[in-house]
N, CA, C and O atoms as a Tripos MOL2 file, in Angstrom:
@<TRIPOS>MOLECULE
protein
  284   283    71     0     0
PROTEIN
NO_CHARGES

@<TRIPOS>ATOM
      1 N           2.3270    7.6110  -27.7870 N.3       1 MET1
      2 CA          3.1050    7.5390  -26.5740 C.3       1 MET1
      3 C           4.0080    8.7740  -26.5200 C.2       1 MET1
      4 O           4.6110    9.1610  -27.5210 O.2       1 MET1
      5 N           4.0880    9.3770  -25.3480 N.am      2 SER2
      6 CA          4.8890   10.5980  -25.2050 C.3       2 SER2
      7 C           6.3860   10.2740  -25.2410 C.2       2 SER2
      8 O           6.7920    9.1240  -25.0800 O.2       2 SER2
      9 N           7.1740   11.2900  -25.4500 N.am      3 ALA3
     10 CA          8.6340   11.1260  -25.4880 C.3       3 ALA3
     11 C           9.1540   10.6590  -24.1360 C.2       3 ALA3
     12 O          10.0740    9.8430  -24.0680 O.2       3 ALA3
     13 N           8.5690   11.1740  -23.0640 N.am      4 ASP4
     14 CA          8.9910   10.7490  -21.7290 C.3       4 ASP4
     15 C           8.6990    9.2690  -21.5000 C.2       4 ASP4
     16 O           9.5210    8.5530  -20.9270 O.2       4 ASP4
     17 N           7.5500    8.8170  -21.9380 N.am      5 ALA5
     18 CA          7.1880    7.3990  -21.7780 C.3       5 ALA5
     19 C           8.1360    6.5140  -22.5790 C.2       5 ALA5
     20 O           8.5320    5.4460  -22.1120 O.2       5 ALA5
     21 N           8.4980    6.9480  -23.7730 N.am      6 ARG6
     22 CA          9.4540    6.1760  -24.5810 C.3       6 ARG6
     23 C          10.8170    6.1080  -23.9080 C.2       6 ARG6
     24 O          11.4710    5.0650  -23.9210 O.2       6 ARG6
     25 N          11.2410    7.2180  -23.3230 N.am      7 ARG7
     26 CA         12.5280    7.2210  -22.6050 C.3       7 ARG7
     27 C          12.4920    6.2800  -21.4060 C.2       7 ARG7
     28 O          13.4430    5.5370  -21.1640 O.2       7 ARG7
     29 N          11.4150    6.3170  -20.6760 N.am      8 ILE8
     30 CA         11.2770    5.4400  -19.5080 C.3       8 ILE8
     31 C          11.3090    3.9770  -19.9380 C.2       8 ILE8
     32 O          11.9890    3.1620  -19.3150 O.2       8 ILE8
     33 N          10.5850    3.6440  -20.9910 N.am      9 LEU9
     34 CA         10.5850    2.2610  -21.4810 C.3       9 LEU9
     35 C          11.9620    1.8400  -21.9800 C.2       9 LEU9
     36 O          12.3830    0.7070  -21.7510 O.2       9 LEU9
     37 N          12.6570    2.7310  -22.6510 N.am     10 ALA10
     38 CA         13.9890    2.4110  -23.1540 C.3      10 ALA10
     39 C          14.9620    2.1640  -22.0000 C.2      10 ALA10
     40 O          15.7540    1.2220  -22.0400 O.2      10 ALA10
     41 N          14.9000    3.0020  -20.9870 N.am     11 VAL11
     42 CA         15.7880    2.8360  -19.8350 C.3      11 VAL11
     43 C          15.4410    1.5510  -19.0850 C.2      11 VAL11
     44 O          16.3390    0.8390  -18.6360 O.2      11 VAL11
     45 N          14.1690    1.2510  -18.9470 N.am     12 GLN12
     46 CA         13.7590    0.0070  -18.2730 C.3      12 GLN12
     47 C          14.2300   -1.2090  -19.0610 C.2      12 GLN12
     48 O          14.6740   -2.1890  -18.4630 O.2      12 GLN12
     49 N          14.1450   -1.1690  -20.3730 N.am     13 ALA13
     50 CA         14.6150   -2.2840  -21.2030 C.3      13 ALA13
     51 C          16.1200   -2.4520  -21.0680 C.2      13 ALA13
     52 O          16.6110   -3.5750  -20.9570 O.2      13 ALA13
     53 N          16.8530   -1.3470  -21.0770 N.am     14 LEU14
     54 CA         18.3050   -1.4030  -20.9000 C.3      14 LEU14
     55 C          18.6590   -1.9590  -19.5240 C.2      14 LEU14
     56 O          19.5640   -2.7840  -19.3990 O.2      14 LEU14
     57 N          17.9520   -1.5120  -18.5030 N.am     15 ARG15
     58 CA         18.1820   -1.9960  -17.1400 C.3      15 ARG15
     59 C          17.9410   -3.4960  -17.0610 C.2      15 ARG15
     60 O          18.7400   -4.2130  -16.4590 O.2      15 ARG15
     61 N          16.8700   -3.9790  -17.6470 N.am     16 ALA16
     62 CA         16.5690   -5.4140  -17.6230 C.3      16 ALA16
     63 C          17.6450   -6.2170  -18.3500 C.2      16 ALA16
     64 O          18.0520   -7.2810  -17.8840 O.2      16 ALA16
     65 N          18.1010   -5.7090  -19.4850 N.am     17 PHE17
     66 CA         19.1530   -6.3950  -20.2420 C.3      17 PHE17
     67 C          20.4410   -6.4800  -19.4370 C.2      17 PHE17
     68 O          21.0550   -7.5440  -19.3430 O.2      17 PHE17
     69 N          20.8490   -5.3520  -18.8560 N.am     18 VAL18
     70 CA         22.0950   -5.3200  -18.0810 C.3      18 VAL18
     71 C          21.9750   -6.2040  -16.8410 C.2      18 VAL18
     72 O          22.9280   -6.8950  -16.4790 O.2      18 VAL18
     73 N          20.8300   -6.1880  -16.1980 N.am     19 TYR19
     74 CA         20.6190   -7.0350  -15.0220 C.3      19 TYR19
     75 C          20.7440   -8.5090  -15.4060 C.2      19 TYR19
     76 O          21.3990   -9.2780  -14.7030 O.2      19 TYR19
     77 N          20.1280   -8.9000  -16.5030 N.am     20 GLY20
     78 CA         20.2140  -10.2860  -16.9650 C.3      20 GLY20
     79 C          21.6250  -10.6790  -17.3570 C.2      20 GLY20
     80 O          22.0930  -11.7610  -17.0040 O.2      20 GLY20
     81 N          22.3060   -9.8000  -18.0890 N.am     21 LEU21
     82 CA         23.6810  -10.0670  -18.4810 C.3      21 LEU21
     83 C          24.5780  -10.1850  -17.2540 C.2      21 LEU21
     84 O          25.4320  -11.0690  -17.1870 O.2      21 LEU21
     85 N          24.3870   -9.3050  -16.2950 N.am     22 GLY22
     86 CA         25.1640   -9.3600  -15.0590 C.3      22 GLY22
     87 C          24.9590  -10.6590  -14.3150 C.2      22 GLY22
     88 O          25.9110  -11.2250  -13.7760 O.2      22 GLY22
     89 N          23.7290  -11.1390  -14.2800 N.am     23 SER23
     90 CA         23.4370  -12.4110  -13.6050 C.3      23 SER23
     91 C          24.1510  -13.5720  -14.2850 C.2      23 SER23
     92 O          24.6920  -14.4560  -13.6190 O.2      23 SER23
     93 N          24.1490  -13.5640  -15.6040 N.am     24 VAL24
     94 CA         24.8400  -14.6190  -16.3480 C.3      24 VAL24
     95 C          26.3400  -14.5570  -16.0850 C.2      24 VAL24
     96 O          26.9710  -15.5870  -15.8500 O.2      24 VAL24
     97 N          26.9160  -13.3580  -16.1230 N.am     25 LEU25
     98 CA         28.3480  -13.2110  -15.8930 C.3      25 LEU25
     99 C          28.7410  -13.6110  -14.4730 C.2      25 LEU25
    100 O          29.7770  -14.2440  -14.2730 O.2      25 LEU25
    101 N          27.9290  -13.2500  -13.4970 N.am     26 ILE26
    102 CA         28.2060  -13.6600  -12.1140 C.3      26 ILE26
    103 C          28.1430  -15.1740  -11.9940 C.2      26 ILE26
    104 O          29.0010  -15.7830  -11.3560 O.2      26 ILE26
    105 N          27.1310  -15.7880  -12.6040 N.am     27 GLY27
    106 CA         27.0060  -17.2430  -12.5650 C.3      27 GLY27
    107 C          28.1980  -17.9440  -13.1870 C.2      27 GLY27
    108 O          28.7060  -18.9210  -12.6360 O.2      27 GLY27
    109 N          28.6430  -17.4510  -14.3270 N.am     28 VAL28
    110 CA         29.8050  -18.0440  -15.0010 C.3      28 VAL28
    111 C          31.0640  -17.8720  -14.1540 C.2      28 VAL28
    112 O          31.8560  -18.8030  -14.0170 O.2      28 VAL28
    113 N          31.2450  -16.6730  -13.5850 N.am     29 ALA29
    114 CA         32.4240  -16.4180  -12.7520 C.3      29 ALA29
    115 C          32.4350  -17.3200  -11.5250 C.2      29 ALA29
    116 O          33.4840  -17.8430  -11.1490 O.2      29 ALA29
    117 N          31.2870  -17.5030  -10.9040 N.am     30 LEU30
    118 CA         31.2160  -18.3680   -9.7240 C.3      30 LEU30
    119 C          31.4850  -19.8230  -10.0900 C.2      30 LEU30
    120 O          32.1380  -20.5510   -9.3420 O.2      30 LEU30
    121 N          30.9820  -20.2360  -11.2390 N.am     31 GLU31
    122 CA         31.2260  -21.6060  -11.6900 C.3      31 GLU31
    123 C          32.7200  -21.8260  -11.9610 C.2      31 GLU31
    124 O          33.2660  -22.8830  -11.6420 O.2      31 GLU31
    125 N          33.3630  -20.8370  -12.5390 N.am     32 HIS32
    126 CA         34.8040  -20.9390  -12.8020 C.3      32 HIS32
    127 C          35.6120  -20.9850  -11.5030 C.2      32 HIS32
    128 O          36.7240  -21.5120  -11.4800 O.2      32 HIS32
    129 N          35.0570  -20.4390  -10.4350 N.am     33 ARG33
    130 CA         35.7300  -20.4850   -9.1330 C.3      33 ARG33
    131 C          35.4720  -21.8030   -8.4160 C.2      33 ARG33
    132 O          35.9690  -22.0150   -7.3100 O.2      33 ARG33
    133 N          34.6990  -22.6850   -9.0350 N.am     34 GLY34
    134 CA         34.5080  -24.0110   -8.4720 C.3      34 GLY34
    135 C          33.2150  -24.2420   -7.7290 C.2      34 GLY34
    136 O          33.0490  -25.3020   -7.1240 O.2      34 GLY34
    137 N          32.2860  -23.2940   -7.7450 N.am     35 LEU35
    138 CA         31.0140  -23.5020   -7.0690 C.3      35 LEU35
    139 C          30.1410  -24.4300   -7.9090 C.2      35 LEU35
    140 O          30.1990  -24.4190   -9.1390 O.2      35 LEU35
    141 N          29.3420  -25.2220   -7.2260 N.am     36 SER36
    142 CA         28.4190  -26.1180   -7.9220 C.3      36 SER36
    143 C          27.2240  -25.3180   -8.4440 C.2      36 SER36
    144 O          27.0460  -24.1480   -8.1060 O.2      36 SER36
    145 N          26.4250  -25.9640   -9.2600 N.am     37 GLY37
    146 CA         25.2270  -25.3050   -9.7800 C.3      37 GLY37
    147 C          24.2800  -24.8750   -8.6740 C.2      37 GLY37
    148 O          23.6630  -23.8130   -8.7530 O.2      37 GLY37
    149 N          24.1660  -25.7040   -7.6410 N.am     38 THR38
    150 CA         23.2950  -25.3740   -6.5090 C.3      38 THR38
    151 C          23.8320  -24.1600   -5.7560 C.2      38 THR38
    152 O          23.0650  -23.2820   -5.3640 O.2      38 THR38
    153 N          25.1460  -24.1110   -5.5560 N.am     39 GLU39
    154 CA         25.7450  -22.9780   -4.8510 C.3      39 GLU39
    155 C          25.6110  -21.6910   -5.6550 C.2      39 GLU39
    156 O          25.3380  -20.6330   -5.0890 O.2      39 GLU39
    157 N          25.7990  -21.7730   -6.9570 N.am     40 VAL40
    158 CA         25.6220  -20.6030   -7.8190 C.3      40 VAL40
    159 C          24.1710  -20.1260   -7.7330 C.2      40 VAL40
    160 O          23.9100  -18.9280   -7.6270 O.2      40 VAL40
    161 N          23.2490  -21.0560   -7.7800 N.am     41 GLY41
    162 CA         21.8340  -20.6970   -7.6630 C.3      41 GLY41
    163 C          21.5130  -20.0410   -6.3350 C.2      41 GLY41
    164 O          20.7260  -19.0970   -6.2740 O.2      41 GLY41
    165 N          22.1310  -20.5470   -5.2590 N.am     42 ALA42
    166 CA         21.9050  -19.9560   -3.9390 C.3      42 ALA42
    167 C          22.4460  -18.5320   -3.8750 C.2      42 ALA42
    168 O          21.7950  -17.6510   -3.3130 O.2      42 ALA42
    169 N          23.6200  -18.2970   -4.4400 N.am     43 VAL43
    170 CA         24.1960  -16.9510   -4.4540 C.3      43 VAL43
    171 C          23.3140  -16.0050   -5.2700 C.2      43 VAL43
    172 O          23.0070  -14.8990   -4.8270 O.2      43 VAL43
    173 N          22.9110  -16.4430   -6.4560 N.am     44 LEU44
    174 CA         22.0560  -15.5840   -7.2960 C.3      44 LEU44
    175 C          20.7020  -15.3400   -6.6270 C.2      44 LEU44
    176 O          20.1560  -14.2400   -6.7110 O.2      44 LEU44
    177 N          20.1640  -16.3610   -5.9680 N.am     45 GLY45
    178 CA         18.9040  -16.1860   -5.2380 C.3      45 GLY45
    179 C          19.0440  -15.1940   -4.0980 C.2      45 GLY45
    180 O          18.1530  -14.3770   -3.8640 O.2      45 GLY45
    181 N          20.1770  -15.2650   -3.3790 N.am     46 ALA46
    182 CA         20.4190  -14.3190   -2.2870 C.3      46 ALA46
    183 C          20.5600  -12.8970   -2.8250 C.2      46 ALA46
    184 O          20.0640  -11.9480   -2.2180 O.2      46 ALA46
    185 N          21.2350  -12.7510   -3.9590 N.am     47 LEU47
    186 CA         21.3600  -11.4240   -4.5730 C.3      47 LEU47
    187 C          19.9910  -10.8670   -4.9650 C.2      47 LEU47
    188 O          19.7060   -9.6890   -4.7460 O.2      47 LEU47
    189 N          19.1540  -11.7140   -5.5380 N.am     48 LEU48
    190 CA         17.8170  -11.2880   -5.9460 C.3      48 LEU48
    191 C          16.9670  -10.9150   -4.7280 C.2      48 LEU48
    192 O          16.2640   -9.9050   -4.7440 O.2      48 LEU48
    193 N          17.0340  -11.7260   -3.6850 N.am     49 ALA49
    194 CA         16.2710  -11.4420   -2.4680 C.3      49 ALA49
    195 C          16.7380  -10.1380   -1.8280 C.2      49 ALA49
    196 O          15.9190   -9.3330   -1.3840 O.2      49 ALA49
    197 N          18.0530   -9.9290   -1.7800 N.am     50 GLY50
    198 CA         18.5800   -8.6890   -1.2120 C.3      50 GLY50
    199 C          18.1380   -7.4760   -2.0040 C.2      50 GLY50
    200 O          17.7900   -6.4450   -1.4290 O.2      50 GLY50
    201 N          18.1510   -7.5940   -3.3080 N.am     51 SER51
    202 CA         17.7060   -6.4980   -4.1640 C.3      51 SER51
    203 C          16.2270   -6.1860   -3.9270 C.2      51 SER51
    204 O          15.8360   -5.0200   -3.8660 O.2      51 SER51
    205 N          15.4210   -7.2210   -3.7970 N.am     52 ALA52
    206 CA         13.9910   -7.0200   -3.5420 C.3      52 ALA52
    207 C          13.7630   -6.3490   -2.1900 C.2      52 ALA52
    208 O          12.9240   -5.4560   -2.0730 O.2      52 ALA52
    209 N          14.5060   -6.7780   -1.1690 N.am     53 LEU53
    210 CA         14.3540   -6.1820    0.1620 C.3      53 LEU53
    211 C          14.7590   -4.7120    0.1640 C.2      53 LEU53
    212 O          14.0950   -3.8870    0.7910 O.2      53 LEU53
    213 N          15.8340   -4.3810   -0.5260 N.am     54 VAL54
    214 CA         16.2590   -2.9810   -0.6080 C.3      54 VAL54
    215 C          15.2050   -2.1560   -1.3470 C.2      54 VAL54
    216 O          14.9150   -1.0270   -0.9520 O.2      54 VAL54
    217 N          14.6370   -2.7060   -2.4060 N.am     55 SER55
    218 CA         13.5930   -1.9870   -3.1460 C.3      55 SER55
    219 C          12.3840   -1.7080   -2.2620 C.2      55 SER55
    220 O          11.8400   -0.6040   -2.2810 O.2      55 SER55
    221 N          11.9650   -2.6970   -1.4940 N.am     56 VAL56
    222 CA         10.8210   -2.5190   -0.5930 C.3      56 VAL56
    223 C          11.1440   -1.4810    0.4760 C.2      56 VAL56
    224 O          10.3240   -0.6130    0.7720 O.2      56 VAL56
    225 N          12.3470   -1.5730    1.0570 N.am     57 ALA57
    226 CA         12.7410   -0.6140    2.0990 C.3      57 ALA57
    227 C          12.7700    0.8090    1.5480 C.2      57 ALA57
    228 O          12.2870    1.7360    2.1980 O.2      57 ALA57
    229 N          13.3310    0.9850    0.3590 N.am     58 LEU58
    230 CA         13.3780    2.3190   -0.2360 C.3      58 LEU58
    231 C          11.9850    2.8380   -0.5650 C.2      58 LEU58
    232 O          11.7020    4.0210   -0.3770 O.2      58 LEU58
    233 N          11.1160    1.9640   -1.0540 N.am     59 ALA59
    234 CA          9.7460    2.3770   -1.3730 C.3      59 ALA59
    235 C           9.0020    2.8030   -0.1090 C.2      59 ALA59
    236 O           8.2920    3.8090   -0.1070 O.2      59 ALA59
    237 N           9.1700    2.0350    0.9600 N.am     60 ARG60
    238 CA          8.4940    2.4100    2.2170 C.3      60 ARG60
    239 C           9.0410    3.7250    2.7440 C.2      60 ARG60
    240 O           8.2810    4.5820    3.1960 O.2      60 ARG60
    241 N          10.3520    3.8870    2.6890 N.am     61 HIS61
    242 CA         10.9590    5.1240    3.1670 C.3      61 HIS61
    243 C          10.4790    6.3000    2.3190 C.2      61 HIS61
    244 O          10.1550    7.3590    2.8560 O.2      61 HIS61
    245 N          10.4330    6.1250    1.0230 N.am     62 GLY62
    246 CA          9.9550    7.1800    0.1330 C.3      62 GLY62
    247 C           8.4980    7.5060    0.3710 C.2      62 GLY62
    248 O           8.1120    8.6750    0.3650 O.2      62 GLY62
    249 N           7.6730    6.4710    0.5850 N.am     63 ASP63
    250 CA          6.2540    6.7000    0.8620 C.3      63 ASP63
    251 C           6.0790    7.4450    2.1760 C.2      63 ASP63
    252 O           5.2380    8.3390    2.2770 O.2      63 ASP63
    253 N           6.8660    7.0850    3.1790 N.am     64 ALA64
    254 CA          6.7560    7.7450    4.4790 C.3      64 ALA64
    255 C           7.1470    9.2170    4.3610 C.2      64 ALA64
    256 O           6.4950   10.0820    4.9470 O.2      64 ALA64
    257 N           8.1970    9.5010    3.6140 N.am     65 ARG65
    258 CA          8.6350   10.8900    3.4400 C.3      65 ARG65
    259 C           7.6000   11.6760    2.6330 C.2      65 ARG65
    260 O           7.3240   12.8360    2.9380 O.2      65 ARG65
    261 N           7.0300   11.0470    1.6080 N.am     66 THR66
    262 CA          6.0560   11.7300    0.7570 C.3      66 THR66
    263 C           4.7790   12.0540    1.5430 C.2      66 THR66
    264 O           4.2420   13.1580    1.4500 O.2      66 THR66
    265 N           4.3000   11.0620    2.3260 N.am     67 SER67
    266 CA          3.0580   11.2840    3.0600 C.3      67 SER67
    267 C           3.2470   12.2810    4.2010 C.2      67 SER67
    268 O           2.2990   12.9720    4.5740 O.2      67 SER67
    269 N           4.4600   12.3680    4.7630 N.am     68 SER68
    270 CA          4.6860   13.3310    5.8450 C.3      68 SER68
    271 C           4.8310   14.7600    5.3010 C.2      68 SER68
    272 O           4.6810   15.7280    6.0470 O.2      68 SER68
    273 N           5.1200   14.8860    4.0150 N.am     69 CYS69
    274 CA          5.2810   16.2060    3.3930 C.3      69 CYS69
    275 C           3.9760   16.7430    2.8370 C.2      69 CYS69
    276 O           3.9000   17.9100    2.4540 O.2      69 CYS69
    277 N           2.9430   15.9040    2.7880 N.am     70 SER70
    278 CA          1.6640   16.3410    2.2250 C.3      70 SER70
    279 C           0.9870   17.3440    3.1440 C.2      70 SER70
    280 O           1.1270   17.2640    4.3640 O.2      70 SER70
    281 N           0.2550   18.2870    2.5680 N.am     71 PRO71
    282 CA         -0.4380   19.2990    3.4140 C.3      71 PRO71
    283 C          -1.5960   18.7070    4.1620 C.2      71 PRO71
    284 O          -2.2750   19.4120    4.9080 O.2      71 PRO71
@<TRIPOS>BOND
     1     1     2 1
     2     2     3 1
     3     3     4 2
     4     3     5 am
     5     5     6 1
     6     6     7 1
     7     7     8 2
     8     7     9 am
     9     9    10 1
    10    10    11 1
    11    11    12 2
    12    11    13 am
    13    13    14 1
    14    14    15 1
    15    15    16 2
    16    15    17 am
    17    17    18 1
    18    18    19 1
    19    19    20 2
    20    19    21 am
    21    21    22 1
    22    22    23 1
    23    23    24 2
    24    23    25 am
    25    25    26 1
    26    26    27 1
    27    27    28 2
    28    27    29 am
    29    29    30 1
    30    30    31 1
    31    31    32 2
    32    31    33 am
    33    33    34 1
    34    34    35 1
    35    35    36 2
    36    35    37 am
    37    37    38 1
    38    38    39 1
    39    39    40 2
    40    39    41 am
    41    41    42 1
    42    42    43 1
    43    43    44 2
    44    43    45 am
    45    45    46 1
    46    46    47 1
    47    47    48 2
    48    47    49 am
    49    49    50 1
    50    50    51 1
    51    51    52 2
    52    51    53 am
    53    53    54 1
    54    54    55 1
    55    55    56 2
    56    55    57 am
    57    57    58 1
    58    58    59 1
    59    59    60 2
    60    59    61 am
    61    61    62 1
    62    62    63 1
    63    63    64 2
    64    63    65 am
    65    65    66 1
    66    66    67 1
    67    67    68 2
    68    67    69 am
    69    69    70 1
    70    70    71 1
    71    71    72 2
    72    71    73 am
    73    73    74 1
    74    74    75 1
    75    75    76 2
    76    75    77 am
    77    77    78 1
    78    78    79 1
    79    79    80 2
    80    79    81 am
    81    81    82 1
    82    82    83 1
    83    83    84 2
    84    83    85 am
    85    85    86 1
    86    86    87 1
    87    87    88 2
    88    87    89 am
    89    89    90 1
    90    90    91 1
    91    91    92 2
    92    91    93 am
    93    93    94 1
    94    94    95 1
    95    95    96 2
    96    95    97 am
    97    97    98 1
    98    98    99 1
    99    99   100 2
   100    99   101 am
   101   101   102 1
   102   102   103 1
   103   103   104 2
   104   103   105 am
   105   105   106 1
   106   106   107 1
   107   107   108 2
   108   107   109 am
   109   109   110 1
   110   110   111 1
   111   111   112 2
   112   111   113 am
   113   113   114 1
   114   114   115 1
   115   115   116 2
   116   115   117 am
   117   117   118 1
   118   118   119 1
   119   119   120 2
   120   119   121 am
   121   121   122 1
   122   122   123 1
   123   123   124 2
   124   123   125 am
   125   125   126 1
   126   126   127 1
   127   127   128 2
   128   127   129 am
   129   129   130 1
   130   130   131 1
   131   131   132 2
   132   131   133 am
   133   133   134 1
   134   134   135 1
   135   135   136 2
   136   135   137 am
   137   137   138 1
   138   138   139 1
   139   139   140 2
   140   139   141 am
   141   141   142 1
   142   142   143 1
   143   143   144 2
   144   143   145 am
   145   145   146 1
   146   146   147 1
   147   147   148 2
   148   147   149 am
   149   149   150 1
   150   150   151 1
   151   151   152 2
   152   151   153 am
   153   153   154 1
   154   154   155 1
   155   155   156 2
   156   155   157 am
   157   157   158 1
   158   158   159 1
   159   159   160 2
   160   159   161 am
   161   161   162 1
   162   162   163 1
   163   163   164 2
   164   163   165 am
   165   165   166 1
   166   166   167 1
   167   167   168 2
   168   167   169 am
   169   169   170 1
   170   170   171 1
   171   171   172 2
   172   171   173 am
   173   173   174 1
   174   174   175 1
   175   175   176 2
   176   175   177 am
   177   177   178 1
   178   178   179 1
   179   179   180 2
   180   179   181 am
   181   181   182 1
   182   182   183 1
   183   183   184 2
   184   183   185 am
   185   185   186 1
   186   186   187 1
   187   187   188 2
   188   187   189 am
   189   189   190 1
   190   190   191 1
   191   191   192 2
   192   191   193 am
   193   193   194 1
   194   194   195 1
   195   195   196 2
   196   195   197 am
   197   197   198 1
   198   198   199 1
   199   199   200 2
   200   199   201 am
   201   201   202 1
   202   202   203 1
   203   203   204 2
   204   203   205 am
   205   205   206 1
   206   206   207 1
   207   207   208 2
   208   207   209 am
   209   209   210 1
   210   210   211 1
   211   211   212 2
   212   211   213 am
   213   213   214 1
   214   214   215 1
   215   215   216 2
   216   215   217 am
   217   217   218 1
   218   218   219 1
   219   219   220 2
   220   219   221 am
   221   221   222 1
   222   222   223 1
   223   223   224 2
   224   223   225 am
   225   225   226 1
   226   226   227 1
   227   227   228 2
   228   227   229 am
   229   229   230 1
   230   230   231 1
   231   231   232 2
   232   231   233 am
   233   233   234 1
   234   234   235 1
   235   235   236 2
   236   235   237 am
   237   237   238 1
   238   238   239 1
   239   239   240 2
   240   239   241 am
   241   241   242 1
   242   242   243 1
   243   243   244 2
   244   243   245 am
   245   245   246 1
   246   246   247 1
   247   247   248 2
   248   247   249 am
   249   249   250 1
   250   250   251 1
   251   251   252 2
   252   251   253 am
   253   253   254 1
   254   254   255 1
   255   255   256 2
   256   255   257 am
   257   257   258 1
   258   258   259 1
   259   259   260 2
   260   259   261 am
   261   261   262 1
   262   262   263 1
   263   263   264 2
   264   263   265 am
   265   265   266 1
   266   266   267 1
   267   267   268 2
   268   267   269 am
   269   269   270 1
   270   270   271 1
   271   271   272 2
   272   271   273 am
   273   273   274 1
   274   274   275 1
   275   275   276 2
   276   275   277 am
   277   277   278 1
   278   278   279 1
   279   279   280 2
   280   279   281 am
   281   281   282 1
   282   282   283 1
   283   283   284 2
@<TRIPOS>SUBSTRUCTURE
     1 MET1         2 RESIDUE 1 A MET
     2 SER2         6 RESIDUE 1 A SER
     3 ALA3        10 RESIDUE 1 A ALA
     4 ASP4        14 RESIDUE 1 A ASP
     5 ALA5        18 RESIDUE 1 A ALA
     6 ARG6        22 RESIDUE 1 A ARG
     7 ARG7        26 RESIDUE 1 A ARG
     8 ILE8        30 RESIDUE 1 A ILE
     9 LEU9        34 RESIDUE 1 A LEU
    10 ALA10       38 RESIDUE 1 A ALA
    11 VAL11       42 RESIDUE 1 A VAL
    12 GLN12       46 RESIDUE 1 A GLN
    13 ALA13       50 RESIDUE 1 A ALA
    14 LEU14       54 RESIDUE 1 A LEU
    15 ARG15       58 RESIDUE 1 A ARG
    16 ALA16       62 RESIDUE 1 A ALA
    17 PHE17       66 RESIDUE 1 A PHE
    18 VAL18       70 RESIDUE 1 A VAL
    19 TYR19       74 RESIDUE 1 A TYR
    20 GLY20       78 RESIDUE 1 A GLY
    21 LEU21       82 RESIDUE 1 A LEU
    22 GLY22       86 RESIDUE 1 A GLY
    23 SER23       90 RESIDUE 1 A SER
    24 VAL24       94 RESIDUE 1 A VAL
    25 LEU25       98 RESIDUE 1 A LEU
    26 ILE26      102 RESIDUE 1 A ILE
    27 GLY27      106 RESIDUE 1 A GLY
    28 VAL28      110 RESIDUE 1 A VAL
    29 ALA29      114 RESIDUE 1 A ALA
    30 LEU30      118 RESIDUE 1 A LEU
    31 GLU31      122 RESIDUE 1 A GLU
    32 HIS32      126 RESIDUE 1 A HIS
    33 ARG33      130 RESIDUE 1 A ARG
    34 GLY34      134 RESIDUE 1 A GLY
    35 LEU35      138 RESIDUE 1 A LEU
    36 SER36      142 RESIDUE 1 A SER
    37 GLY37      146 RESIDUE 1 A GLY
    38 THR38      150 RESIDUE 1 A THR
    39 GLU39      154 RESIDUE 1 A GLU
    40 VAL40      158 RESIDUE 1 A VAL
    41 GLY41      162 RESIDUE 1 A GLY
    42 ALA42      166 RESIDUE 1 A ALA
    43 VAL43      170 RESIDUE 1 A VAL
    44 LEU44      174 RESIDUE 1 A LEU
    45 GLY45      178 RESIDUE 1 A GLY
    46 ALA46      182 RESIDUE 1 A ALA
    47 LEU47      186 RESIDUE 1 A LEU
    48 LEU48      190 RESIDUE 1 A LEU
    49 ALA49      194 RESIDUE 1 A ALA
    50 GLY50      198 RESIDUE 1 A GLY
    51 SER51      202 RESIDUE 1 A SER
    52 ALA52      206 RESIDUE 1 A ALA
    53 LEU53      210 RESIDUE 1 A LEU
    54 VAL54      214 RESIDUE 1 A VAL
    55 SER55      218 RESIDUE 1 A SER
    56 VAL56      222 RESIDUE 1 A VAL
    57 ALA57      226 RESIDUE 1 A ALA
    58 LEU58      230 RESIDUE 1 A LEU
    59 ALA59      234 RESIDUE 1 A ALA
    60 ARG60      238 RESIDUE 1 A ARG
    61 HIS61      242 RESIDUE 1 A HIS
    62 GLY62      246 RESIDUE 1 A GLY
    63 ASP63      250 RESIDUE 1 A ASP
    64 ALA64      254 RESIDUE 1 A ALA
    65 ARG65      258 RESIDUE 1 A ARG
    66 THR66      262 RESIDUE 1 A THR
    67 SER67      266 RESIDUE 1 A SER
    68 SER68      270 RESIDUE 1 A SER
    69 CYS69      274 RESIDUE 1 A CYS
    70 SER70      278 RESIDUE 1 A SER
    71 PRO71      282 RESIDUE 1 A PRO
């Protein structure tokens, strides 16, 4: 495996860890503020859905820019 591939995998692993830790911390903070388990789940689900929508929008925008720049 190349050095670049190892770096990419390491960064992806770190990103996944931080994302998971952040989700746990947000859930705990919301629970401490008095939200029920269902409400915490709804907030985390909305965050996940929003993140997915932004990823799709950015990918489409990037694809459109890339294909318009091709010769």
